[in-house]
Phi, psi and omega in degrees: 000134177301154181290339187244025175279144182224118180245120178242126182236115179255153180268107182239125177309127181293139183287151178290327179280130182241057173262166184304312185300313185294318178290321173303314177297315176304310181309306180298324172295324180297328179262014177056043180242002176201153174231356173207158184282350177270001176279169185280339190302312177304313179299314178301311190294311180304322180291318180293323177297308180307311184285334174287320180296334179271350174086016182260325186071178185222143175265158176298329178294325180287319173301317181306312181292316189291322187263356184042051181233149178308142180296326182296329178283326171301310179298323174306305186291320177301323177292332183283322175297320187290317182297328181282343182092005182278324191233149176231156176252132179230105185068233177264355187256151183248134185221157167302152179301328172236184184288346180211178184288319184299316181291327179291314176296322173305314177294321177291327174295317175296331172292314182301311180299328179289312183297319175297322171303319179293321179293325180292310176302321177295320182293324175290320176298315183296318180297321174302308182295320177293322181299312176297321178293315181299305178298317176304316181295319175303316182292322177295318180297319182292325175297328183276000000 
């Protein structure tokens, strides 16, 4: 996992309607990457998915033209996707991290499991240190 990735997972009720637009928006809301269906992120993600599956990827310029949005805004959202671990940049093109959404989520899950493993090792060490510190203070209090 890159040093600068940040994954946020929110519990958002899955929508009853299961069309692509609704599910993409739900997915982005679950990862705290979008808050409304009128935003650019769902359209951008669908385009990235379509281009990734075909192996072509998409450039910021292509997204800029498709969305009629300032390129700086497109790049800002692309960087958020990269920062979350969802998208990667290869040259000038942006792709899903894997060739499809399922593979992308599997890779993100593996990253989270590795990170949780590191956190568990930290927690165990901290518990050991705090136990020593706690018991050491209790002994000192008894002596006084």
